[in-house]
C-alpha positions in Angstrom: 0.0 -20.0 -9.5 -2.8 -20.7 -11.7 -3.7 -18.1 -14.6 -6.9 -18.6 -16.8 -7.8 -16.4 -19.8 -10.5 -14.6 -18.7 -12.2 -13.9 -15.2 -13.9 -10.6 -15.4 -17.4 -12.2 -15.3 -16.4 -14.3 -12.2 -14.7 -11.2 -10.6 -18.0 -9.7 -10.7 -19.8 -12.4 -9.6 -17.6 -12.6 -6.7 -18.7 -8.8 -6.0 -22.1 -9.5 -6.4 -22.0 -12.0 -3.6 -20.2 -9.8 -1.2 -23.2 -6.7 -2.0 -25.5 -9.5 -0.8 -23.9 -10.0 2.3 -24.0 -6.1 3.0 -20.9 -5.1 1.5 -21.1 -1.0 0.7 -18.9 -0.4 -2.4 -16.9 2.6 -3.5 -13.8 3.4 -5.4 -10.3 2.8 -3.8 -6.8 3.1 -5.7 -8.6 2.8 -9.0 -11.0 -0.1 -8.7 -14.3 -0.7 -7.6 -13.9 -2.5 -3.9 -15.8 -2.7 -0.8 -15.7 0.3 1.5 -17.4 -1.2 4.2 -19.6 -4.2 5.8 -21.9 -4.1 8.5 -19.7 -1.7 11.3 -16.5 -0.1 10.2 -15.4 0.6 13.9 -15.5 -3.4 14.4 -13.3 -4.0 11.0 -10.8 -1.5 12.4 -10.5 -3.1 15.7 -10.4 -6.5 13.8 -7.4 -5.1 11.6 -5.6 -3.6 14.7 -6.3 -6.5 17.2 -7.6 -9.5 15.8 -7.9 -10.6 12.1 -9.8 -9.3 8.9 -10.6 -10.1 5.5 -10.3 -8.0 2.4 -11.1 -8.1 -1.1 -8.5 -6.9 -3.1 -9.8 -5.9 -6.4 -7.6 -2.6 -6.3 -4.5 -4.8 -6.2 -2.8 -5.2 -9.8 -0.5 -8.0 -11.2 2.3 -7.7 -13.8 4.5 -10.4 -15.1 8.2 -9.7 -16.3 9.6 -12.5 -18.2 12.4 -13.2 -20.8 15.8 -13.9 -20.5 17.4 -10.3 -19.5 14.6 -9.7 -16.9 17.0 -10.1 -13.8 19.8 -7.5 -15.1 16.8 -5.2 -16.7 14.5 -5.2 -13.9 17.4 -4.5 -11.4 18.0 -1.4 -13.6 14.6 0.2 -13.3 13.5 -0.2 -9.6 15.3 1.3 -6.3 15.7 -1.8 -4.4 17.9 -4.9 -5.4 15.8 -7.4 -7.1 18.7 -9.1 -8.6 19.5 -10.9 -5.9 16.2 -11.8 -4.5 16.1 -15.5 -3.2 13.3 -17.5 -4.8 10.0 -17.0 -4.0 10.9 -13.5 -1.8 10.1 -10.3 -2.8 11.0 -6.1 -1.8 9.3 -2.9 -2.0 10.2 -0.4 -4.6 10.3 2.9 -6.3 10.3 3.6 -9.9 12.2 7.2 -10.5 12.7 9.2 -13.2 16.2 10.7 -14.0 15.6 13.9 -11.6 15.2 10.8 -8.6 11.2 12.0 -8.3 8.8 8.9 -7.8 6.9 7.6 -10.6 5.2 4.5 -8.8 5.7 1.9 -6.1 5.3 -1.6 -6.5 6.5 -5.0 -4.6 8.6 -7.2 -6.8 8.4 -11.0 -6.2 11.2 -13.6 -7.6 8.9 -16.3 -8.9 11.8 -18.2 -10.9 10.9 -17.8 -14.3 9.5 -14.6 -14.0 9.2 -11.7 -11.4 5.6 -11.2 -10.5 4.9 -7.4 -10.0 2.5 -6.2 -7.4 0.8 -2.7 -7.3 -2.6 -0.9 -7.6 -5.1 -0.7 -10.2 -4.7 3.1 -10.6 -0.6 2.4 -11.3 -0.6 -0.5 -13.8 -0.8 1.3 -16.9 1.6 4.0 -15.8 4.2 1.3 -14.8 3.5 -0.9 -18.0 4.2 2.6 -20.0 7.0 3.2 -17.9 8.7 -0.4 -18.7 7.8 -0.3 -22.2 9.8 3.0 -22.7 13.0 1.2 -21.5 12.7 -2.1 -23.3 14.8 -1.5 -26.3 17.3 -4.7 -27.5 16.3 -6.5 -24.4 14.6 -9.9 -24.1 12.0 -8.8 -21.7 8.0 -9.3 -21.7 5.7 -7.3 -19.1 2.2 -8.9 -19.1 -0.7 -7.8 -17.2 -2.6 -10.4 -15.4 -4.8 -8.5 -12.9 -8.1 -10.0 -14.4 -6.4 -13.4 -13.8 -5.4 -13.7 -10.4 -7.7 -12.9 -7.8 -6.5 -11.4 -4.6 -7.8 -11.3 -0.7 -6.0 -9.9 2.1 -5.8 -11.6 5.6 -4.7 -8.8 8.0 -4.2 -8.5 11.9 -2.0 -10.3 14.3 -4.0 -13.1 14.6 -4.3 -13.7 10.9 -2.2 -16.9 11.0 -4.4 -18.5 13.7 -7.4 -17.8 11.3 -5.6 -19.4 8.4 -4.9 -22.5 10.9 -8.3 -23.0 11.8 -9.3 -23.0 8.2 -7.0 -25.7 7.5 -4.3 -23.6 5.8 -1.2 -23.9 8.2 1.7 -21.5 6.7 5.4 -22.1 7.7 7.1 -19.0 9.2 7.5 -16.3 6.6 9.7 -13.2 6.3 7.9 -10.1 5.1 7.4 -10.4 1.3 8.0 -13.9 1.1 6.0 -16.0 -1.1 4.6 -19.8 0.0 2.1 -21.8 -2.4 0.3 -24.8 -1.2 -3.0 -26.8 -1.7 -6.1 -26.7 0.2 -9.3 -28.7 -0.3 -8.0 -29.3 -4.0 -7.0 -26.0 -5.0 -3.7 -24.2 -5.6 -2.9 -21.2 -3.2 -0.4 -18.7 -2.9 0.1 -16.9 0.4 2.6 -13.8 0.4 3.2 -12.2 3.8 2.7 -8.6 4.0 4.6 -5.6 5.3 4.5 -3.4 6.9 1.0 -4.2 7.8 1.0 -7.7 9.5 -0.7 -10.7 7.6 -0.6 -12.3 4.2 -2.2 -11.5 0.7 -3.4 -14.6 -0.8 -3.5 -15.2 -4.2 -6.0 -17.6 -6.3 -7.9 -18.7 -9.4 -10.8 -16.3 -9.4 -13.3 -19.2 -9.4 -11.9 -19.9 -5.9 -12.5 -16.7 -4.3 -16.1 -17.4 -2.4 -14.7 -20.7 -1.3 -11.7 -18.9 0.4 -13.9 -15.9 1.8 -16.4 -18.1 3.4 -13.8 -20.8 5.0 -11.8 -17.8 6.3 -14.9 -15.6 8.0 -16.1 -19.3 9.1 -12.5 -19.4 11.1 -13.1 -15.9 12.8 -12.0 -13.2 10.1 -14.1 -10.1 10.4 -14.9 -8.8 6.7 -13.5 -5.3 6.3 -13.5 -2.5 3.6 -11.0 0.1 2.6 -12.7 2.7 5.1 -11.0 0.7 8.0 -8.1 0.0 5.8 -7.6 3.6 5.5 -8.0 4.3 9.0 -5.5 1.6 9.8 -3.0 2.9 7.2 -3.2 6.3 8.6 -2.7 5.3 12.3 0.4 3.3 11.2 2.1 6.5 9.0 2.1 4.6 5.9 2.1 7.1 3.0 0.1 5.8 0.0 1.3 6.5 -3.6 -1.4 8.8 -5.3 -2.4 10.2 -2.0 0.7 10.8 0.0 3.2 10.1 -2.9 3.5 11.8 -6.2 5.6 13.0 -9.2 7.6 15.6 -6.8 8.5 13.3 -3.7 12.2 12.3 -3.5 12.6 8.6 -2.1 13.9 9.7 1.2 11.4 12.4 2.1 8.7 9.5 2.4 10.5 7.8 5.2 10.2 4.5 3.2 14.1 3.5 3.6 13.0 0.1 3.1 12.6 0.7 -0.9 16.2 1.5 -1.5 19.4 -0.3 -1.9 22.7 1.6 -2.0 24.9 -1.0 -3.2 23.7 -2.8 -6.1 24.5 -0.5 -8.8 23.0 1.6 -11.4 19.3 2.4 -11.8 17.1 5.0 -13.2 17.4 7.8 -10.6 20.5 6.4 -8.6 22.8 9.4 -8.9 20.1 11.7 -6.8 19.4 8.9 -4.3 23.1 8.5 -3.7 23.5 12.5 -3.8 20.8 12.8 -0.8 22.3 9.9 0.8 25.9 11.5 1.1 24.6 14.8 2.1 22.5 13.0 4.9 19.2 14.8 4.7 16.6 16.1 2.5 14.7 19.5 2.9 11.2 18.2 4.0 10.0 14.8 5.7 6.8 12.8 5.9 5.3 13.4 9.5 2.3 12.7 11.4 -0.1 15.3 13.1 -2.7 14.9 16.0 -5.3 17.3 15.0 -7.9 19.4 17.5 -11.3 19.5 15.3 -12.0 18.2 12.2 -9.7 16.6 9.8 -7.9 19.1 7.3 -8.2 18.6 3.6 -5.5 17.5 1.6 -3.3 20.6 0.3 -4.1 22.3 3.6 -0.9 24.7 4.8 0.9 24.0 7.8 2.3 26.9 9.6 4.6 27.6 12.5 4.3 31.2 13.2 4.1 33.3 10.5 6.4 30.4 8.3 4.6 28.1 6.2 6.5 24.8 6.5 4.7 22.1 5.0 1.4 20.8 3.8 -1.1 18.0 4.7 -1.9 14.8 2.6 -4.3 12.9 4.1 -6.4 13.3 7.1 -9.3 11.2 9.1 -11.4 10.8 12.0 -10.3 7.3 13.6 -11.7 5.3 16.3 -9.9 5.5 19.6 -11.8 3.6 22.4 -15.3 5.2 22.4 -14.3 8.0 20.7 -12.4 9.3 17.8 -9.0 10.9 17.1 -8.1 13.2 14.2 -4.9 12.0 12.4 -3.0 13.6 9.6 -0.1 12.7 7.5 1.7 15.3 5.4 5.3 16.7 4.8 7.0 19.4 6.7 10.4 21.2 6.9 13.2 19.1 8.5 14.1 21.4 10.9 10.8 22.0 12.2 9.9 18.3 12.6 10.2 18.0 16.0 7.9 15.7 17.8 5.4 17.4 20.0 5.7 21.1 18.6 2.9 22.8 18.0 1.6 24.0 14.4 -1.2 25.4 12.8 -3.1 23.6 9.7 -5.3 25.7 7.2 -8.9 23.9 7.2 -11.3 24.7 3.9 -14.3 26.9 5.1 -17.5 27.0 4.1 -17.9 30.4 5.3 -16.9 32.7 2.2 -14.8 32.4 -0.8 -11.0 33.3 0.2 -11.6 32.8 3.8 -9.9 29.8 5.8 -10.4 28.5 9.2 -7.0 26.9 11.2 -6.6 23.6 13.3 -4.0 23.4 16.1 -2.1 20.2 15.9 1.0 18.7 17.2 3.7 16.7 15.4 3.5 13.0 16.5 5.9 10.2 16.1 4.6 7.7 13.2 3.3 5.0 13.8 0.4 7.0 16.0 -0.5 5.7 19.7 -4.5 5.3 19.5 
């Protein structure tokens, strides 16, 4: 991995290049990044059935180094980072002492340091969390977001596009990292999960060259609007939208963030208590909605009972039309696939009034 001292101007230059190619920009996960290019529906189709390339300006990177890094980080996060093989990673939550989620991240074992990948809006929060628990430990946390550029190549045909661009990769496990050389430059590919594809890390000077090579190899430029459609259709909860400070790990459905035999970490007692009892009171669920997308926070009702609330929703392309999909939390005992519920929708027709939409609980990922 190559790190330089200052890349802010270089990143701006790349953003300007994308703007001249038709990118429309918006705020996503704490950073200004392309929301769409020419046709979001075509971008979504490429993500689902082909290959799309995205600017990951919203991805943040931290380095955890020092002699005590292995023991210390393993005591901070919910997964087992202590036993990660070299150049492998895993998905994690940061929890408080009450077991509530404070942040999420992917930790990669890079030998002499761990690379932490998260999103920009969480970066400062994670640094503050880490700093609070560095007491007598030989650990240093360094922000390198502006020094390490990231692009994503996503979709089932991502590997073929890389090969056409001269970037042949070995078979990689989810979150496995591979360093390689291409046209005289150093690049790193990290296989992504649960969305199939790769994150590509590079010197910011090389972003334009890599982007041009991969679009020439058939990758469709895509923005965060299509990415959000994909995320919602796959039922992947997003921190800051579907996951917040009140959620418990098992409520989110992200069991891949938990390890039950690695030893003590912050919030472990609560996680273990939930596991031993065998359930949580509410679960993350998907909903097929009739009509317009409900707003975040809209309440879910079954009969006269309030049983949950919506966290996000979108009208997602489906063939030549659209389907309204929503994600949210619902009482565990009510979470029966196919059951009909009512979802409150914000109304423009008078204060204090509300409209409702009918919806059915659907298994995740959605079939569209």
